[in-house]
N, C-alpha and C positions, 0 to 999 in steps of 0.2 A: 531447514523445516524437518520440522520434530516428526517421526514416523508416532510418536504417543507421546502422552502426557511422562514429563519426565518428573520422581518418583519425587512427592511432596508438593509438588507446586500447583495441580490441582484440586488438596484439598487443604489449603494453606487459605488462614485470615489474612484479609488483608490490615487485620491491627497485630499478627504475632511477630513483629518482625523486634521485637526487645532483647530477644536472646541473641542479635544479631549491635545492638546499638545502635535503631533504626526507631525514632518516633513518625507515624503516620498521624497528621493531621489535617480534617479535613475542611469542607466549606470555609476556611478563614484569607481572608484574603490579605496581603500583604501589600502596604501603603509604602513602607518605606525599607531602604536596605543601607546599613553603613557596613558597607564593606571591607572600610581596612580596621574596625573597631567589632566584627563582625556577629553584630545582632540586625537581627530584623523585626520589624515593629507591624502589629495587623492593626486594620482596618478599626477595632473594638479596646487599641491602646495594648493589650500583650505585646510582649515583647521576647524573642524566641533568642540565644544563645547560640552557637555554633563551630564548630572546628573546618566543616566542611559542608560549602550549601551547592545542591544537585536542584538545580532550576529543571523541573517536567512535568512540561505542560503534556498536561494531559490531551488526547482526543478523540472523538468517535468518529465511525466507518461512518465516509460521504457512500451514500449510496445513488446507486444509480434511478432509482427512485423519485429521491430528491429532485431530480436537474426534470423529471418527466418521461425520461424516457420507457417507449412501447418496448416491452417485452420484461424487462429488469425484473422480474418478479417469478422468472423461470427456472427452472432445479438446476440448473447446471450453471447459475450464475452465484459467483463464491467472493464472498468476503475474508480481508485475510488482518483479524487484528488479537484477537485472544487464540488458547491451545483447542478449543474445542474446533473455530475453525481450521487450524492448521488438523487438527485429526479427520475432519469430513474434506476437505481440501484434498488430503493423502487416500485416500482410500478414492475418492474422483479420479486422480491422476493413474492407483494400480488398479483402474477398471476401464482407463482409455487409455490403453498403452498401443502404443502408432497412434495415436486418434491426432489433431488439433489442437487450440487454445488459441484464445485472443487475453490479451493481460494489459486494461484498463490502467492508464500510469507509468510515466516514468519516472517513480520516485524509490526511493532507496529500497520498498521491501517489494516493487514492479521492476528491479531487474532480481534481486535476490528470488522471487520467481519463477522468470523467465528461465533463468540458470538451474535453477529446479528441475523443470518442465524438460529443458534439452536434454538433460543427464536421462531422466526418465524417457524419452526419446519421440517424445510430443514435438509436434511443429508446431510454433511458436510464433508469434506474431506482437511485439507491444506497439498501443496506440495510446499515445500522451499531443497532447492539447498543446506544449510548448515548444522553443524550437528546438531544444535540446535536453537530451536530459536529466534529472535534477539539479535543473535552472537556478533554485536557492543556496547551492552549496557547489555548485561545478563550472565554470568558465567555460566558456566556448574550446576550449578548446581542451583543457580534461575532459569535458564529456564528449566530445568527437574518438580521441583517445577511447574512450567506454564501448563509445556505442560502434566503434570499428571490430571492436573485440569481442563484442557478442554476435555480431554479425557475423564475424570469422566464425565464430562456435551453430552459426545456424539460424539466430536470432534475427527474423522479417520488422523490423523499424517501422514504424508509418508515424513522422513528425507530425505536426500543426494538426490534430486530427481530433477529435471526438467521436464516443461509440453515440450514436441516434436512437440507437433500436435495435433492436431483437425482437425481427417482427415471428419467429412461431415461441409459442404459448409453455409449449411440454417439454420439446428439446431443440435448442439451439442450433439452427446448418447455417444462418446466416445473418453476419454484421450490417447495422446501418451506419456508414460514419460519414462525417462532414468536416472536409478541410477547413481550415482558416489560414492559407497563407496570407499574412499582412498586402494588403493592397489589392486585393483580388476578392471577389464573393468568393462566400463559402459556397462545395457546392459538395449536394447527399449523396450518396448512390453505395448501389449493394457491393457487400463484398465479404468473398470465402472461403479466405484464407490460401494458404499459399498451396503455389499448386506443385502437386508435385513432378 
């Protein structure tokens, strides 16, 4: 977690990486890769040579409103993708010492954010729809190790569950969650956070 924008990052143009030997080429679809010869071919027929190939698949934030989640526009729902997002979240964490937080998602960002919030004395619950954290990267055994580690540090983990609503417009005090255990019918219930 970054408390403020690192020097130079916030003001750096996306195309000013020439000094570092990096060329940024946007809106170009690569249709062929010759890894042995270290050449790429674009849909337009352009070829690019490289010494080191870094594949970075950009993404956009998946917002709860994309799924029709009730209350997804509340002021204390935060998304974390950009430095500005981190700055806003940092200020909210400082303002809510000893508060409660729900982290929706069990990926890398969710794990790191949960750890940072616990270090700042928040009661943290992670909610994610998968059977274990980081399922695209971790086996169930590796995930069990990390889930156990985070649980020992005080993070409450609720698996196979999705957030379906935040019924307070301005200040969230209640989260509606729906469990999705394989072979069972989904159940929606109110969740108010870890009990003190």
